[in-house]
C-alpha positions as CSV (number, residue, x, y, z in Angstrom):
1,M,15.4,-158.9,149.4
2,T,15.6,-159.3,153.4
3,D,19.1,-159.7,154.8
4,T,17.8,-163.6,155.9
5,E,17.2,-164.0,152.4
6,R,20.4,-163.0,151.0
7,V,22.4,-165.0,153.6
8,E,21.0,-168.3,151.9
9,D,22.4,-167.0,148.5
10,T,24.6,-169.3,146.9
11,P,28.4,-167.7,145.9
12,A,27.2,-167.9,142.0
13,E,24.1,-166.4,142.7
14,L,25.8,-163.4,144.4
15,A,28.2,-163.5,141.6
16,D,25.3,-162.5,139.2
17,R,23.7,-160.1,141.3
18,F,27.1,-158.3,141.6
19,R,27.7,-158.5,137.7
20,A,24.1,-156.8,137.4
21,E,25.0,-154.3,139.8
22,A,28.3,-153.2,138.5
23,A,26.9,-153.0,135.0
24,A,24.1,-150.7,136.3
25,R,26.9,-148.7,137.8
26,G,28.9,-148.2,134.7
27,V,31.8,-150.4,135.2
28,P,33.6,-152.2,132.2
29,A,33.0,-155.8,132.2
30,A,36.7,-156.4,132.0
31,E,37.1,-154.4,135.4
32,V,34.4,-156.5,137.0
33,E,35.8,-159.8,135.8
34,A,39.3,-159.3,137.0
35,Y,37.6,-158.4,140.5
36,V,35.7,-161.5,140.5
37,R,38.7,-163.5,139.5
38,T,40.8,-162.6,142.3
39,A,37.8,-163.3,145.0
40,R,37.7,-166.5,147.3
41,P,34.5,-167.8,148.7
42,A,34.2,-168.0,152.2
43,V,32.1,-168.6,155.3
44,Y,31.7,-166.3,158.4
45,L,30.0,-166.9,161.5
46,A,28.6,-164.3,163.8
47,Q,26.8,-163.9,167.0
48,G,23.0,-162.5,167.2
49,G,21.4,-164.7,164.8
50,D,18.1,-166.9,164.8
51,G,19.2,-169.6,163.2
52,P,21.0,-172.9,164.8
53,V,24.4,-173.0,166.5
54,V,27.0,-173.3,163.8
55,A,29.7,-173.0,166.2
56,V,30.9,-172.6,170.0
57,T,33.9,-170.4,171.0
58,G,35.7,-170.6,174.1
59,G,34.8,-172.7,177.1
60,Q,35.9,-176.7,177.0
61,P,36.2,-178.5,174.1
62,P,33.4,-181.0,172.8
63,L,35.7,-184.2,173.1
64,P,34.4,-187.3,174.4
65,E,34.8,-188.5,177.6
66,G,38.4,-189.8,178.3
67,V,39.8,-188.2,175.2
68,P,42.3,-185.7,176.6
69,A,42.6,-182.4,175.3
70,P,45.7,-180.8,173.3
71,A,48.1,-178.7,175.0
72,A,46.9,-175.2,173.3
73,A,43.6,-173.8,174.5
74,F,40.4,-175.1,173.0
75,V,38.9,-171.8,170.8
76,A,36.0,-173.5,168.7
77,A,33.9,-176.3,167.1
78,V,32.5,-175.8,164.1
79,D,29.4,-178.1,162.8
80,C,30.4,-178.7,159.2
81,A,26.7,-180.1,158.6
82,A,25.5,-176.8,159.4
83,L,27.7,-174.8,156.9
84,P,26.3,-174.1,153.4
85,P,27.3,-176.5,150.8
86,G,29.6,-175.4,148.5
87,A,30.4,-171.6,150.2
88,T,33.7,-172.3,150.3
89,D,36.7,-173.7,147.8
90,L,38.3,-175.8,150.6
91,P,37.5,-179.7,150.7
92,L,35.6,-179.6,153.9
93,P,34.2,-182.5,155.6
94,A,30.3,-182.7,154.9
95,E,29.6,-183.5,158.4
96,G,31.3,-183.6,161.9
97,L,32.7,-181.7,164.1
98,L,35.9,-179.4,163.3
99,L,38.0,-178.4,166.8
100,F,40.4,-175.4,166.8
101,F,42.9,-174.9,169.6
102,A,45.5,-172.2,169.9
103,D,47.2,-170.4,172.5
104,A,47.3,-166.3,172.6
105,D,51.0,-166.1,171.5
106,P,50.8,-162.8,169.4
107,G,53.5,-163.0,166.6
108,S,53.9,-166.7,166.9
109,G,53.8,-169.0,164.2
110,A,54.7,-172.4,164.2
111,V,53.7,-176.0,162.8
112,L,51.3,-177.5,165.7
113,P,50.3,-181.4,164.8
114,D,47.3,-181.1,167.5
115,A,45.8,-177.6,166.7
116,V,42.8,-178.9,164.8
117,R,40.9,-182.2,165.6
118,Y,38.2,-183.7,163.6
119,L,35.1,-185.7,165.4
120,P,32.9,-188.0,163.1
121,A,29.3,-187.3,163.3
122,G,27.3,-188.6,166.2
123,I,30.1,-188.4,168.8
124,T,29.5,-185.1,170.5
125,P,26.1,-183.2,169.3
126,L,27.1,-179.3,169.5
127,P,24.0,-178.1,170.3
128,E,24.0,-179.9,173.6
129,W,27.5,-179.1,174.3
130,A,26.9,-175.6,173.6
131,R,24.5,-175.4,176.7
132,E,27.4,-176.6,179.6
133,R,31.0,-176.4,179.8
134,E,31.6,-172.7,180.3
135,D,34.9,-172.8,182.0
136,G,37.9,-172.0,179.5
137,P,40.6,-170.0,179.1
138,Y,38.6,-167.8,176.4
139,R,35.0,-166.7,177.1
140,R,32.3,-169.1,175.7
141,A,30.1,-167.4,172.7
142,H,27.5,-169.2,170.5
143,L,27.5,-168.1,166.8
144,D,24.2,-168.8,165.0
145,F,24.4,-166.1,162.3
146,C,26.1,-168.1,159.4
147,F,26.6,-166.0,156.0
148,H,29.0,-166.9,152.9
149,Q,30.6,-164.2,150.6
150,W,33.7,-163.3,148.5
151,S,37.0,-162.2,150.3
152,W,40.0,-160.5,148.4
153,P,43.9,-161.0,148.6
154,W,45.1,-158.1,151.2
155,R,47.3,-155.7,149.1
156,D,49.6,-153.4,150.7
157,E,48.8,-149.7,149.6
158,D,52.5,-148.6,150.0
159,D,54.0,-151.0,147.6
160,E,54.6,-149.2,144.4
161,E,54.2,-151.7,142.3
162,D,50.3,-152.3,143.3
163,V,49.7,-148.6,142.8
164,D,46.4,-148.5,140.6
165,S,45.8,-145.9,138.1
166,A,43.3,-142.9,139.2
167,E,40.8,-144.5,136.9
168,E,41.7,-148.0,138.1
169,S,41.3,-146.9,141.7
170,A,37.9,-145.3,140.8
171,W,36.5,-148.4,139.4
172,A,37.9,-150.5,142.4
173,A,35.9,-148.1,145.1
174,E,32.7,-148.5,142.7
175,L,33.2,-152.5,142.9
176,E,33.4,-152.4,146.6
177,S,30.3,-150.2,146.8
178,A,28.6,-152.8,144.7
179,W,29.6,-155.7,146.5
180,S,28.3,-153.7,149.8
181,H,25.2,-153.0,148.0
182,V,24.4,-156.7,146.9
183,V,25.4,-158.6,150.1
184,G,23.6,-156.0,152.4
185,W,24.4,-155.7,156.0
186,R,26.3,-158.1,157.8
187,P,27.3,-158.5,161.6
188,R,30.8,-158.3,162.6
189,W,32.1,-162.1,161.9
190,R,33.8,-163.8,164.9
191,F,34.9,-167.2,162.7
192,Q,35.9,-167.2,159.3
193,L,36.5,-170.4,157.2
194,G,37.9,-170.2,153.7
195,G,38.8,-167.4,151.9
196,E,41.6,-164.7,152.2
197,P,43.0,-164.1,155.5
198,V,42.3,-160.5,156.9
199,L,45.4,-159.4,159.1
200,F,47.0,-156.7,161.2
201,N,50.8,-157.2,160.1
202,W,51.4,-160.4,158.1
203,D,49.7,-162.5,155.7
204,P,49.8,-166.0,157.7
205,V,49.5,-167.7,154.5
206,E,52.6,-166.2,153.4
207,V,54.2,-166.9,156.4
208,A,53.7,-170.6,156.6
209,R,54.8,-170.9,152.6
210,D,58.1,-168.9,154.0
211,E,58.7,-171.0,157.1
212,V,57.7,-174.6,155.8
213,P,58.1,-174.8,152.3
214,P,56.1,-177.9,150.8
215,A,58.3,-181.1,150.3
216,A,58.9,-181.6,146.6
217,A,56.4,-184.6,146.7
218,D,53.6,-182.8,148.0
219,G,53.3,-180.1,145.3
220,E,50.6,-178.4,147.4
221,E,50.3,-174.9,148.5
222,W,49.3,-173.5,151.9
223,T,45.7,-172.3,152.1
224,L,43.9,-170.6,155.0
225,L,41.7,-172.9,156.6
226,A,40.2,-170.7,159.4
227,T,40.5,-167.4,161.4
228,W,39.2,-166.5,164.6
229,R,38.9,-162.8,165.7
230,G,39.2,-163.2,169.7
231,D,37.9,-159.7,170.2
232,E,36.7,-159.6,174.1
233,D,36.2,-163.2,174.4
234,C,40.2,-163.3,174.4
235,E,41.3,-161.2,177.6
236,E,45.2,-161.6,176.8
237,L,44.6,-160.0,173.8
238,E,43.0,-156.5,172.9
239,S,42.5,-157.3,169.6
240,G,44.1,-160.6,167.9
241,L,43.4,-162.8,165.3
242,F,44.0,-166.3,165.4
243,H,44.7,-168.5,161.9
244,W,44.9,-171.9,160.9
245,V,46.9,-172.3,157.5
246,I,46.8,-176.0,156.1
247,R,47.9,-177.9,152.5
248,R,44.8,-178.6,150.8
249,S,45.6,-182.1,150.3
250,D,46.3,-182.7,153.9
251,L,42.4,-181.1,154.7
252,A,41.0,-183.4,152.3
253,A,42.6,-186.7,153.9
254,L,41.8,-184.8,157.2
255,R,45.3,-184.8,158.0
256,F,46.2,-182.2,160.8
257,D,49.8,-183.0,162.0
258,R,51.1,-180.3,159.8
259,L,49.0,-177.9,160.3
260,Y,50.5,-174.0,160.7
261,V,48.9,-171.6,163.2
262,Y,49.5,-168.2,163.3
263,V,48.7,-165.5,166.1
264,D,48.4,-162.0,164.5
265,A,47.4,-158.8,166.7
266,F,48.2,-155.2,167.7
C-alpha cells in the first residue's frame, strides 16, 4: 500500500490494521487494547504534498474587507471542508475557515477572546487567498499534505509512578514499532488539530485546567484544539509550539471568547 493510500485510511481502518500488526508481533491483546484506549485521533498538516491547500500559515489573515484583525499575529487559516471527516474526536465545523492568532511570547498562557475566529463557507476562498497577501509577522507556508493518526498522552519517564516494568517497556516499544509500520512514512507536520499535545516543557491542557478551572455550571474539561509548530516560519523563536486549548462545548457552539493560548519553546 502506498503512502498516498495510507493518508486516506480512516481512524477505524488504521486501528484494525494496527491490531493485526501487533498480533503478528506477538503482543498480547490486552496490551494492544490498553494502547488503543489511550490514543486520540488527530489531523496533521504538512508541506510538500500534491493535494489541495488545506491550510495557510503566516502572511495576512483571510478576513473580509473592512473587518479588523485581532491584536495578536495571524498564524494560520484551516479549511474545515478539506479535513478528513471523522479524523478527530472534536466537534469541528464541517465547512468554513478557522483562523488562528497568537504572538510569539514563550512561556506565556492566557485566555484570549479573539485568538480564533470562524468564517462561514463562501466568505473567503482559501485557495485564492493562498496566492496573495504574503506580508505578515510569520512567513507564509501552504500546507497541502493532510494525514490523520493517533496521538498519545505525554508521560514523564522520570516520574516513578509511571515507570513500567521491563516487560511492559518491551511491549510499549513493540507497539510503537507496529504503529510506525502501519502508518508508514509521514512528513514533519506543521499544524495539528485535535489529539494529545506535543510539548517541550508543560502540557498546555493541564496549564489551562490549572489556571482557568471550568465553572461548576459548565462541567466541561479543556481539550487541545490545535498546535502550530513555528519552526523556521517564526523568526522570534528557534523552536516554538503554539497551542490553542478550548472547552468542547465552546467549540461545538463556535464560541471562542474563552479560548486559552499557550506558547511553549526551548
